[in-house]
N, C-alpha and C positions, 0 to 999 in steps of 0.2 A: 372248728369253724372254717367254712370254705371261703367266704368273701364278705365284703361289707354288707351285702343285702341280707345275709344270714344274721349278722350282728344287729342290724337295724330291726329285723324281725324279732329277735330276742328282746330288744329294748322296748319295742311297741307292745309286745305281749305283756311284759312286766308292767308297763304303764296302764294297760287296759284291765289287768286282773288284781293288782295289789291294792291294799288299803291298810294303812294310810300312806301318804307320801310324806317324806321328811324334808322340811325346809330349814336350811341353815343360813343365818345371817351373821354379821359381825357387829358386836355391840360397841359402845363408846370407848371401851378400854381395849378393844382389839381381840376380844374373846369370841369364839364361835358360839352361837345360840341355836340349838336345834329344837324344832317343834314338829309334832305330828299335825298334818293338815288333811282336810278332805281331798282325796284324789279324784278330782272331777273328770278324769279320763277313764275311771273305772266304769266299764260298760254295764256291769250288773247293778251297781249302786246308783248310777246316774244315766240311765238309758236315754233320757230325753236330750242329753248333751252330745250323744254320739255324732250326730250330723255336724255339730260345731267343730269337731276335731278331724273330720274326714279329709279335709284339705291340708292337714298339718302332719301328715305321716313322714315327710322328709325333713321338716324343720323341728319336729318334736315340741311344738309350742305347748307350754304349760300355763294353766290358769289356776289361781287360787282366789278365794274370797276371804276377807278378814275385816276386823274392826279397824277403822281409821285411827282410833285412839290407842291401838296396840303398840307395844314396844317394837314389834317387828317392822312396823311402818316407820317408826323413828330411826331404827337401824338402817333401813333401806334408803331413807332420805339422806343419810350421811354416807352410806357406802352401798352401792347397788350390786356389788359382787355377792352372789349367793351360790349355794348348791342345793340340788333337790335329789333325794335318794329314794329309789323304789327297790324293794327286795322281796325275795321269796326264799328265805333261808332253808326251809325244808327241802327245797330242790337245788340248793347251792347256786342261786342266781341273784344278781343284784346289778343295778345300774345307777350311776351318779351323773347328773347333768350339771354343768357349771356355766355361768354367764352373768350378764348384767340384767337385773330384773327392773321392770317399770311399774309404776302405779298408774292404772288406767282409769280415767275419769269419765269415759264414754257411757252415758246412761243406757244406750242401746245394748251394750255388752252386759251391763249390770242386769238389765231386764231379761236378756237372753239366757243367762245362767241362773236366774232366780228360781228357787224352789219353795213350795208351800212348806211351812214349818220353820223357815229361816227367820221368821219374825221374832223368835226367841233370842236371836243374835242381833237382829236389826229391826227393832220394833216399828219403825216408820216405813218398812218395805224396802224394795230394791233401790229407791232413791234416798234412803236414810243417809244423812251426812256422815254417819259412823260406819257406812258400808263401803269398803274399798275392794277393788279387784286388782290383783297382781298378775303380770304376764311376763313370762320368760321365754325368749327364743335362745335356747342354749347354744354355746359355741364350742363346748368341749364335752365329750362323752367318755366315761371310764366305767368298766364293769367287769363282772366275772360270771361265767357260765360253767358250772361244775368245776373242773380243774383248769379252765382256760380263762386268762384275763385278756381284756381288750381295751383299746383306746383309739379314739378317732376324733377329728375336728369337723365341725360343720361350717 
């Protein structure tokens, strides 16, 4: 890798092509809990959301949608420290983003990311009380690209 811009390009490529993203929270007993989540930055799977992320190339903002009643929300309300992992193992590439995640209550954001078919998760629609949005502005980035590892802070 030549410089930070090369590293950022690798990170953005992984965010835009991989599925799923893996979110890790910390449970009540201090144990990591990892789950596969819809990678809403995946351009092929969620093309309508591409404009939402166009201004987030330098801060790597990550959004997830989840049930308010889920254990991940309970974990986050007690400890906002999380990690999100994107990987492409067949090409020996992966990136981990860490930081403090937030639960976003903004109905406009919920509406902006809403997709037909999500009624199976949130029967009342984008404003379902059991529909939450999570947002992470990572502060630390660690990864690997073939035989090279990297680390930088945002």
